[in-house]
Residue, then its C-alpha position, 0 to 999 in steps of 0.5 A: m432549449t433543454e439541458k442534456q443529462g451529462h452524467s448518470k448517477t449509475a455510471p460505474a465508478q473509475p477504479m482506484l489505484r491503492a498502493m499497498v505495503w508489501y514485504k519480500e519473504e527474505n527481508y521480513q525478520q530484518l524489517l521486524a527488527i527495524f519497525d517501531d511497531a513491529h509487535l502489531l505485524p504477524p510474527t511470520f512471513e507466512d501469516w502476514q502474507r495470507r492476511a496481505e493476499e486476502k486484503k489485496n483480493e478484497v480490493l480487487a473484488g472491489g474493482d480497484r487496482v493494486i500497486k505493491v510497494f515493497i519496504d527495503p530494509e536498507t532504505f526504509p530507515e534512512w527515508c524515515a530519518l529524512k522525513k522525520l518520521s518513526k519507523d511505523a505503519n504511518a511511515r509505511s503507508q506514506l511512503a507507499l502513497e508517495v511511491a504510487q503517486s510518483q508512478t504514471f499508470t494507464l488503467 
C-alpha cells in the first residue's frame, strides 16, 4: 500500500482573525488623558485613524480578517485595575485579544 499525500505545502493558509484596538472619535481625547503611554499615540483622532486604517488595510491585503475592539474610557481603567495592568499598549492589546477570543466567528 502507498501512503496518500494528505496536505499540500502550497495550500493557501487559513485566514487569521486579527484583533485591532480601535477608538471612537468622541472618546479619543478622553482616552489620551487616561493612557499611561499617550505620548506614543498621535495627538489627534484623524492622525490616529489614518494610521489605523493603513494597518487594517495591510492586514486585509494579507488575507486575514480584522475585528475592531473599541476601548471604552469608562470601563478600560476598571478592567486594567482588575487585571493589575498599566493603562498602556500592552493592556489595550490584551483586552483586544480577550474580546476576540470570547467571540465565536465563522470565517
